[in-house]
N, C-alpha and C positions, 0 to 999 in steps of 0.2 A: 504494500500500500504506500503510495507516495502522497505527500502533502505539500501543497504550494500555498504559502501565505503571501499576501500583498497588501498594499495600502498605506504602508508606513511613510514617514516623511518628517519634515520640520514644520512646526506650527507654533504660533505665539500662545502664551497662556490665555485661557478662555476660549480658545478655538476648538475645532472639532476635526476628527478623522474617522474614517471607516475602514476597518480591516476586513479582508476576505480570506477565506481558506477553503481550498477544494481538496477533497480526498479522492484519489483516482487509483485505478489498478485493482479494484475489487468489485465483484457483482453483488456483494453482500451488504446488508444494512450496517451502517455505523451506529453503534449504540450511544456512545458519548462523544461529544466534541467540546474541547476545552480551549481556553486561551490562558496562557501563562506569560509571565514576563520576568526578565532578569535585568536588574539595573547594575551598573558597574560596582563591583565590590560586594554585591549582595547575592543572596541565594535566589534561585528561581522560585516564584510564587504563583499560585493559582489566582487568576483574575476573575474568570467566569466559566461556567460550564452549563451545557444544555444536553439533555438526553433526547433520543428520537421520540420519546413520549411527551416532551415539552417541559420536563422538570428542569428548573433553572436555579443556579446558585451564583452568588457574587461575593467577592471579597468585600469586607466592610468599607474599605477605602474607596471603592468605586461604585458602590451600590446605587447611589442617587445620580450618577453621571454616565455610566456605561450601560449599554443594552446589548445583550447577546441574542442572536437569532440564528435559525438554520433553515435550510431547504433540504428536507429529507430526500426528495427525489433526485437531487443533484449531489448529495453528500457534500454540501457546502455549509459553512458557518460564517457568521459575520459578527463583528464587534463594533458597534457605533459608540464612539467616545466623544463625549461633550464636556464642556467646561474643563478642558485639560489644564493640568498643573505641571510645573517643572518637575515635581516628584513623580510624575507619570512617565518620565523619560526612561526608556528601557528598550531592550530587544524583546519583541512580542513573538511568542511561539504558539502555534496551534498543535493540538494533539487529537488524534482520533482513536477511539477504542471500540473494540467489539468483544463482548463478554461471552458470546456463544460461539461454538465451533463453526467455522475456523476462526479462532481468536486472533486478534492482533492489537498492537499498541504502538502507534506510529507517531512520530514527531515531524513537524515541518522545519525548515531551515531558519526561520525567524525573520522578522522584519523590524527595522529600527524606527522607533518613534522618539523624536526629540522635541521637547516643549521648552521654548525659550521664555524667559521672564520679561 
């Protein structure tokens, strides 16, 4: 399974970006699609997750500003990021998981989001 993330870039504080992730190379449904981020010198952290059943979770730090969504038919996930802050600067990674056979747990290459003050 290959994941391709896109949509990162440079934005001023208060601005918005929309990240996209597509999972390809499998005919099977993806159960969970997640967005993680890793800032310089910090551990990778979960930002948001969505299951193919629509269950959504957010990190406390983004809950009122970010929105995760997905298109199950296309195995795509999106992360709409509003009211961006400099502390949101990080490499954002998408992850796709399938918990039923054939199982997989795949990561994308990351897309850089830089928020200037």
